N, C-alpha and C positions, 0 to 999 in steps of 0.2 A: 724484893719489892713486887707489888702486884702490877697488873697491866696499866691501870689508871695512873699510878705513880710514875711508871716509865714514860707514859705519854707526856707528862709535864716537862720532861727534859728535851723532847724533840718537837718543837713547835716554833711559831713566830718567824724570826729571820736568822736562822743559823748562819754565823759569820765565818766564811771560809778564809782562814788567815794564810798568807803566803809563807813559804819556808825561806829562812834567811841563809844566804850563801856568802862566802868571802870571794875575793877576786879570782881565786883559783877553783871556784865552784865547790868548795868543801862546805859542810854544814858550819854555820856560825851560831853556836848555841848561846853565846853571850848576847848577840843581837836578838836572838829569838826570845830570850828571857826578858830583855829590856822592852821589846815590842809587846810581849804578852802583858807585862805590867801596865803598859800604856793603854792597851785595849781594855783591860779590866777597869782601870781608873776612869775610862771613857764610857763605861756602862756595859761592856760585853761580858759574857760568862753567866748571864742570867737565864732564867727558865723561859724567856722569850727571845733571847739573843745569845745562844750558846756559842762558844768558840769551837770551830770545826777545823781540825788539822788534817793535812795530807789528802785533801780532795783535789780535784783537777785544778781548780784555781789556786790551790796550795801546792801545786807541782808534785802531788803524791805519786803519779805515774813515773816521775823522774828520779824517785828516791828508792834506793835498794833495800833489801830485807834486813841488812845490818843497821841501816840508818834510821828507818822509820820509828822503831821503838825509842830511839834517843830523842827524836823530835817530840814525840808524844810525852815522854817523861819530862822533858824540859818545860813544855807548856803546862802540864798538870801541876808541877811543883811551883812554877812561877805564878800561875793563876790563883792558887790557894785552894784549900780543901772545901770551901763553901761555894766554889764556882763550877759551872758545868762545862765540861770539855767532851766533845764528840770526836770520834776518829773515823776517817774514811779508809776503807780497805780496798786495795786494788783487786780487780776481778780475777779470781782463780778458781780452781776446782773446789768442790765442797770440803774435802778433807783439809786442804791447805788453808782455806778460809776459816775453818774451825780453829786451826792452830793460831792463826793471826788474831781471831776474835778473842780467844782466851788470853793471849799476850796483852791485847789492848785493855781488856777488863782488868787484868792484874796490875797494869800500869796506871789505872785510875780513870779510864774513859767511862762515862756514864751512858754512852750510847754509841752506836755504830752506823755509818752509812755504807751500804753494801750494794754494789752494782749487780745487774743481771750477769750470769756467767758468760764471759767474753768468748766468742768464737765456738761455743758449744752448740749453738743453734737450738737452744732448749725449747721444748714444748711446755705447755702449761703445767702438766703433771711433773715435769722435771723441776720447774720453778718451785712448786709446792714442796717437793722433797728437799731441794737445796736449802730454802730458807727455814723449813721446819727443823732440819737436822742441825743447822747452825744455832737456831733458837734453843734447841734442847741442850746444847753444850754450854750455854752461858746464862747469866742472870740479868744482863743489861738489855736495853731496848735496841731495836733495829729499825732503821729507815731504809726502805728499798729505794735505790736510785734507778728509775725506769729508763735505763739506757737502751732503748729499742733500736737505736741506730747501729748497735753492734750486731744486730740479727736481721738485717733488712732483706735477706733472701728467703725468709720463712714466712708462712702464714701465721697471723696472730703473734707477731714478734714483740708487740707491746704486752705487758702483763695485763690480763683482762680483769674486769670487775668481779666476775664469779671466782676467779683465782684468788683475788685479794680476800674475798669472804671466807675462803677455805683456810686462811691464815689468821683469822681473828682470835683464835685461842692460843696463839704463839706470842713470842716477844716481839714480833713485827708490830710496831705501833704507829708507823708513819710511812709515807711514800713521797718522794720527790717527783712531782707529776708533770709530765708532758706527754703528748701522743703524736704519732706520725700523721701526715696528711691523709685524710680519708677516714680516720677513726674519730670517735666521739669524745671530745674533751670532757663534756658534761656527764660522761659515764661515771665520773668520780662521785656523783650524788648517790650511787648505789652503796658506796662504802665510806663516805666521808663522816658518818656518825660513829664509825668503829675505828677509824684510823685518822691521824692528823695528816692532812693533805697539804703539802708545801709546793706552791706553784713554781715550776721551772721553765715556763714558756715565755717569760718576758713581761714588760710593762703592760701590754695590752690585755693580759689575762689575769692580772692581780685581783681586780674587783670581781671578775667572774668567778674566780676561785673562792673568794670569801662568800659570795652569794650562793655558791654551791655547797656551803658548809665547810670550806677549807680553813686551814689554821695558820697560813703564813705564805711566805714567798722567799725566793733567793735573790739576793742583791750583791753585785760585785763592788758596790760603793760603800757598804757598811764598814769595811775595815779602813776606809780612807777617812770617813767622818761618821762615827757610830751614832752620834746624836741625831743625825738626819734620818736614818732609817728607823731608829727607835721611835721617833715621833711619827714617822710615816706609818709604821706598823700599827701604832695606837689609833691613828685615824681610820685605817682599814678595819681594825677590830671593832671599832665603835660604829661602823657602817657609814662613815662620812666619806663615801667613795669619790664624789666630785671634788671635795676639798682635798682629799689625798692625792688625786691625780693632778690637780692644779699645783699643789705643793711639790710633787715629784717633777712635773714638767719644767719648772724653773731651773732645776739642776740638769735633768737629762737632755734638754734642748741645747744646753751648752756643752756638756761633757760627751754625749753620745757621738757626735761627729768626730771628735778627737779619738775616741776609742776605736771607731770603725777604721780610721786611717791607720792607727797603730797596729791593728790586726792584719791589714793588708800588707804591711811591710815585713812582718814575720809572724809565725803562728804562736801557739802556746798562750800564755796569759801574761805577756809582758806589760800590758797596759796597767794592771794593778800595781805592779812594782814601780812603774813610771809615775803614777799619780802619787804614790807614797813618797817617792824621791823628790817630787815637786814640793811636797810639804816639808822636806828636810828630814824625812825618816827613811833613809835608804836601807833596803834589805838585800842589797847586792844584786848581781845579775841572775837571770834565769839560766838554766843549764842548756847547752846546745842540743838541738840545732836552733832553738829560739834565740833571737838577738835581743840584747838589752835596748831600752829606749835610748835614742841619741840625745846629746845635749840640747839640740834644737827642739826635739819633741818634748823634753822635760821643761824647757823654758816656755814653750807654748802652753803646756799643761798648767804651769805655774800662773800664767796670766789668766787662764780660764778659771782657775780656782780662786784667784783674787776677784774675778768678775762676779762669782756667785757668793762671795763672802766667806769662803772656807780658809782663806789666808788673810 
């Protein structure tokens, strides 16, 4: 596939799906299959709302090297050959990442999310070599996850606009975009015509991203109610920014306070599984040290979901 074809797979609102575990924290592939079928029936797996497995919200960092191919294989097969599945790879050295990228491609992933090399304190030339060498080894697209917080002790820890432009002839076709305080978010305008820019800075930046030529945003709610974010993305894409934010505020004003409380009780991404459980779609507990949501938290979430009409 050429670069323009690859770009079609990584845009819009990639949906990070949680990983299902049983009560002993083992992979629950039966539940994973069932939930994938539900997400696909609800509209996910399209070229504007791909299914993304094994990212942070999908508990990818908690899954070992023997397990992650099984999760990806389960989702690809359950989604069907006409659906788009992306795979997030944990941050590793270039050689190990190439091995994982080839495995993910062989298992049917149509795109990859790859972080900046963790704890390597890479400079911009290092980043170009890292992503170029991975690209040379595979035929599918890459979305860079600009994880600048892994490299806070270095100058230019965020990937720079000029660096992105050095990658425009590779299979890097998208970037999950946020910047540290003091750097220019709007620097994305220098490369947004060559790469799909997916906002990862939160609700307040979504319209700004689209106005800068961006192509989408990250939502932690899309796996709870896919139709909400599918419609919301359509509003942003058409330039109806005020209408989009009014539509979003109805939900976020109710759900955000609950999510913030859930995060303070324990880390990780417990709130996503808690909301799904409130819908009656339990995916099991997160792995330690993160705590599962309590019965009281889930009951509170259930009442809030009723309030916004999701139950």
